[in-house]
C-alpha positions, 0 to 999 in steps of 0.5 A, spaced: 462 509 555 468 505 553 471 507 546 471 503 540 471 503 533 464 500 529 465 494 525 468 494 518 466 490 512 469 483 512 474 483 506 482 481 506 486 488 506 490 486 500 484 485 496 481 491 493 474 493 491 473 495 484 468 499 481 462 497 477 460 498 470 455 503 466 450 501 461 452 502 454 449 508 452 449 511 459 456 515 458 455 516 451 459 522 449 457 527 444 462 527 438 466 522 441 469 517 435 469 510 438 475 507 434 477 501 438 484 501 440 489 495 440 492 492 446 498 496 449 504 494 452 509 499 456 515 501 452 520 499 456 526 501 452 523 508 452 525 514 456 520 516 461 516 510 463 517 510 470 510 510 474 509 515 479 503 512 484 500 517 488 495 513 491 489 517 494 492 524 493 487 528 491 486 531 484 489 538 485 495 535 489 497 531 483 496 537 478 501 541 482 506 534 483 506 533 475 508 540 474 513 541 480 516 535 480 514 529 476 515 532 469 521 536 471 524 529 474 523 525 467 517 521 470 513 517 464 506 517 468 503 518 474 498 512 477 492 515 480 486 513 485 479 510 482 476 516 480 469 515 481 463 516 486 464 511 492 461 509 499 462 514 504 462 512 511 462 515 518 470 512 518 472 514 511 477 509 511 481 509 505 478 502 501 471 506 501 474 508 494 473 500 492 466 500 493 464 504 487 457 508 487 456 510 481 461 513 475 460 520 476 467 523 476 465 527 483 470 523 488 472 523 495 478 526 491 475 532 487 470 534 482 470 532 475 472 538 473 478 538 477 479 531 475 479 533 468 483 540 470 489 535 473 489 530 467 491 537 462 496 539 467 499 533 467 499 532 460 502 539 460 508 536 464 509 531 459 506 526 464 501 521 462 495 519 467 493 512 469 487 511 473 486 505 478 479 502 474 474 498 479 471 494 474 469 488 477 464 489 481 460 495 485 459 496 493 457 491 498 455 496 503 448 501 502 449 508 503 450 514 501 456 516 496 461 522 495 456 525 490 450 524 493 447 518 490 444 513 495 443 505 495 438 501 498 439 495 494 447 494 492 444 491 486 441 496 483 445 503 482 445 509 477 449 504 472 446 497 473 440 493 474 440 486 478 440 482 471 448 486 470 451 482 476 453 474 477 447 470 481 446 463 483 446 461 476 453 463 476 456 462 483 455 454 487 456 457 494 450 459 498 451 466 499 454 468 492 461 470 496 468 466 494 470 461 500 474 457 496 480 461 492 482 455 488 476 454 485 476 459 479 468 459 478 468 461 485 474 467 484 471 469 478 462 468 478 462 469 486 462 476 490 469 478 492 468 479 500 461 480 499 462 486 493 456 486 488 459 482 482 458 484 475 456 479 469 463 482 465 461 475 461 455 479 458 456 483 452 452 488 454 456 489 461 463 489 457 459 495 453 458 499 459 465 497 463 468 500 456 463 506 456 465 508 463 473 507 461 472 510 454 469 517 458 475 517 462 479 517 455 475 522 452 478 527 458 485 525 457 486 519 461 492 515 457 490 508 461 488 504 466 491 499 473 485 494 473 483 493 480 482 485 482 483 483 475 484 476 477 476 476 479 474 478 471 475 472 466 481 473 462 476 473 455 472 478 458 478 482 460 480 482 452 474 483 450 473 490 454 480 492 452 478 491 445 472 496 446 476 502 448 478 508 444 484 511 442 487 516 447 487 523 446 494 522 445 493 518 439 495 511 442 492 505 445 490 506 452 496 502 457 493 496 461 496 493 467 492 488 470 492 486 478 492 479 478 494 477 485 498 470 487 494 464 488 493 458 485 488 461 480 488 464 475 495 465 472 498 472 471 500 469 464 492 468 462 492 476 462 497 478 458 492 478 452 489 485 455 495 488 458 501 487 463 501 484 469 503 487 476 509 483 478 507 481 486 513 476 486 518 482 484 516 485 490 516 480 495 524 478 492 525 486 494 523 485 501 527 478 501 533 481 499 533 488 503 531 485 509 536 479 508 541 478 503 542 483 497 547 478 494 541 474 492 539 479 487 544 477 482 539 471 480 534 475 480 532 474 472 531 467 473 528 468 480 520 466 478 519 474 477 514 475 470 517 476 464 519 483 463 515 484 456 509 483 460 510 486 467 509 492 471 515 492 478 513 495 484 516 494 491 509 496 495 503 497 494 497 500 498 495 493 499 501 489 501 504 494 505 498 493 510 498 486 510 505 485 511 507 481 504 512 487 502 516 492 504 513 500 507 516 507 509 516 503 515 522 500 513 526 506 513 532 506 508 533 499 506 525 501 503 528 506 499 534 502 497 529 497 494 526 503 490 533 505 487 535 498 485 528 497 481 530 504 478 537 501 476 536 494 474 533 493 467 527 489 467 519 491 467 516 498 468 517 500 475 513 504 480 514 509 485 509 509 490 507 515 495 502 516 500 500 517 507 503 514 514 498 510 517 498 506 524 492 502 523 491 498 517 484 501 515 486 508 516 482 513 512 487 518 508 488 525 511 481 529 510 476 533 511 469 529 512 472 525 508 475 529 502 482 528 502 485 534 503 492 537 500 498 533 500 503 536 505 509 532 504 512 535 510 507 532 515 503 525 514 504 524 507 511 520 505 513 523 498 518 518 495 516 520 489 520 527 490 526 524 494 533 526 492 535 519 491 529 517 488 529 522 482 536 522 481 535 515 479 529 516 475 534 520 470 539 515 471 533 510 468 532 514 463 539 515 461 541 507 461 535 506 457 535 499 454 542 498 455 543 491 458 545 489 465 553 488 466 559 488 470 555 484 476 559 485 482 558 482 489 563 484 494 559 482 501 552 480 502 550 487 503 554 490 497 553 489 490 554 493 484 553 493 476 553 497 470 548 498 464 553 496 458 557 503 459 550 507 459 551 508 467 553 505 474 550 503 480 552 500 487 548 499 494 551 498 500 545 495 505 549 494 511 550 498 517 557 501 516 560 504 510 564 500 505 569 501 500 571 497 494 573 498 486 569 496 482 570 494 474 564 499 472 564 498 464 564 506 464 569 510 460 574 514 464 572 521 467 569 524 473 561 523 474 556 526 478 553 521 483 545 522 482 544 519 489 545 525 493 543 530 488 550 531 484 553 532 491 558 527 490 563 525 484 566 519 482 572 518 478 573 512 473 580 510 471 581 504 467 574 502 467 575 501 475 572 506 480 574 506 488 567 507 491 566 509 498 558 508 499 556 510 506 551 505 510 544 504 508 546 508 501 547 508 494 552 511 489 550 511 482 552 515 475 551 515 468 554 516 461 551 524 460 550 531 463 546 530 470 542 536 473 539 535 480 532 538 478 528 536 485 530 535 492 537 538 491 538 541 498 536 535 502 543 531 499 539 525 498 543 521 503 541 516 509 536 518 513 537 519 521 531 517 523 526 510 523 519 509 523 517 507 530 510 504 531 507 504 538 501 499 540 498 499 547 492 495 549 488 500 554 481 500 556 478 508 557 472 512 558 469 517 554 473 523 554 479 519 555 485 518 551 492 515 551 498 518 549 506 516 549 511 520 552 518 518 553 526 521 554 527 523 547 525 529 543 521 526 539 517 523 544 517 529 548 522 529 553 518 526 558 513 533 557 507 531 557 504 537 554 508 534 548 506 527 548 504 523 542 497 522 541 494 515 539 489 514 535 483 509 538 481 506 531 483 500 533 480 500 541 482 498 545 489 498 542 491 505 541 496 506 535 501 511 533 508 512 530 513 517 531 520 518 527 526 517 532 533 517 532 536 510 528 541 507 533 538 509 539 536 507 546 530 510 549 525 510 555 518 511 555 511 510 558 504 510 556 499 515 560 492 517 559 489 524 559 481 526 560 477 532 557 480 536 563 487 535 561 488 530 568 494 525 567 494 518 569 501 514 568 502 507 567 504 504 574 509 499 571 517 502 570 519 506 564 519 501 558 525 501 553 527 500 547 533 501 542 533 502 534 537 500 529 536 503 521 529 498 520 522 500 522 520 498 530 514 496 532 513 496 540 507 492 543 505 493 550 499 493 554 497 498 560 500 496 567 504 491 564 511 491 565 515 490 559 520 485 564 513 481 565 509 481 559 510 476 553 505 475 547 500 471 544 498 471 538 491 468 537 489 465 530 482 464 529 478 461 524 471 464 522 467 465 517 462 472 517 458 475 513 458 483 510 459 488 517 461 482 522 468 482 525 471 477 530 474 479 537 478 475 543 475 477 550 478 473 556 479 473 564 484 477 565 485 485 563 489 484 557 483 480 554 478 485 556 476 481 563 471 479 559 468 486 557 465 485 551 466 492 549 474 492 551 475 486 547 481 486 542 479 486 534 483 481 530 485 482 523 481 480 517 488 480 513 488 473 512 481 472 512 477 466 514 483 466 519 482 472 523 489 474 528 492 479 532 498 479 537 496 480 544 501 483 550 499 478 556 503 477 563 508 471 563 507 465 567 499 466 567 494 462 566 487 465 563 480 463 560 478 466 553 473 466 548 472 469 541 465 473 539 463 476 532 460 483 533 456 485 527 455 492 524 450 494 530 455 492 535 450 485 537 454 480 540 455 473 539 459 468 543 462 462 540 459 456 543 462 451 548 466 452 554 471 457 556 478 456 552 484 455 557 491 457 555 498 458 559 504 463 558 511 461 561 517 465 561 519 466 554 515 468 547 512 468 541 506 464 543 501 462 539 493 459 540 490 456 533 483 455 534 477 454 529 470 458 531 465 453 535 
């Protein structure tokens, strides 16, 4: 039998699932003093405002990171995943935690006791704790949660009754789901991809949500990143914030809202309840570090949100997966964007650390769904403890509120700027080393380069410094003593490897798996026993990643291994690839030689219900040879348009059709005759279709 994953619930990968609220008295805390807190904004002029976003780390690992890394490095806060009980399903996808089942603090990240211990450990290290607050909705899927809660009706949870949700009286769509994201009523009163939408306009619901958040505040939580805040009316957000208690540290909880870009509502609508995450800032980082960093001179006037009302970031868990922003796969350019964020005086900065992935739905490293301890030398990507990043956190804290000054554009790839004598930063996003003389605005003297842990020195004379910046690297120094605190043995220099993602269409039988093997040691040096195993989570497309040397040419091939270890090689010639300093993705199809291959991106406009997904199947082997079990799953990242790039032979005419599969595997074919497509000898073909 062919291997394929069960269908995932329909959603946009860049939209998260948010937690439901709690009945007003259900979470009352004995002895807690209910003192409403004023709206809080981050103090961007203070030292220690940098947020480490340790996304979907478990509580024990976060506690250790606060103690060993974040506190000593000078981070001001840590952002953690939603702490409530959530959906538990067999694939353990990352987005399960955005489908809340109850407000129990026993979750896939640890127990309530471990959560409280983590908060205490972080406080002891001088680090505040902000949780991801899922308060717009509860789960779309029934089933069992991580604390044993069973839901048979998505509108009836331990914390909510059917009357606590928006109904047809509030939402104008027949299925209660948002279809028009330019319609404010739909965006805020209908269900986000089938997630049960709480009636936040009701005071009882507001009180229940506040009780859930106050429960966390009583444990020591200092603030909240509000998930899918744009789906909650701004007035409701302000009303909920007004019901929150002061924190155990004696201040108002810090709130920053996720307002994903769109025609309505606008980020400024939410300034009354807190700050807003700046998606435009992250988009500008991608544009500059994948283009010309010289464009950053006009960053402050480029349409980013006001510094006093925003939180900046380079990427997050949604946008690194849907391609909107950069990710660790962009190698050194990605790290440089984070260093720039820490150097440039603007809003509260965040540094994102999570795990490496090859499929957008992929679960974090886990044991039966429970997230395992973070191992920064393995699958986890711990940017927060990188030497250069840690050095720039110290630099950021030392520069404080000093204004940007002495901007110098040396080329499209090399810029430098100071912070009014408090520090100087220069970055080279080019492929070769660059030497320039910069007017630094700094006092004369010799300074330590924080980017390489202080190993390098810069001498300023007459306010000027001749600085050699290695390729894809930076140099930064500040007015004060610097001592490396974390990662001092890795030099903080440019990495020598880059991420290569391998995607291979290959149908298999049960017990047979697909691997990639190649000419370099990172791909096993043609030793099939050392081949890289690929994941079947997107079957029939097998995917995996490896860190390979930069600026290197190599050859590779895909193989199949059955349960007895027998190896079958592709019949085509060896494939070849060449790396630069940026991540690469290699898309292939079994037995289709690279020289004979081209690509077609299939875009299909199709609405679906929760649990149903769209596939493409066709007359050629690359499209499953009409076998629906081997049909190619399309991505719902830009729902209702489903898309996928597929490798097919050049100069070939083939027939194809789209199908839908529900959660039980039932197949629905679109109506009408078979579609037809012909490829030529070039590349970059596109088929744009609408469900018949």
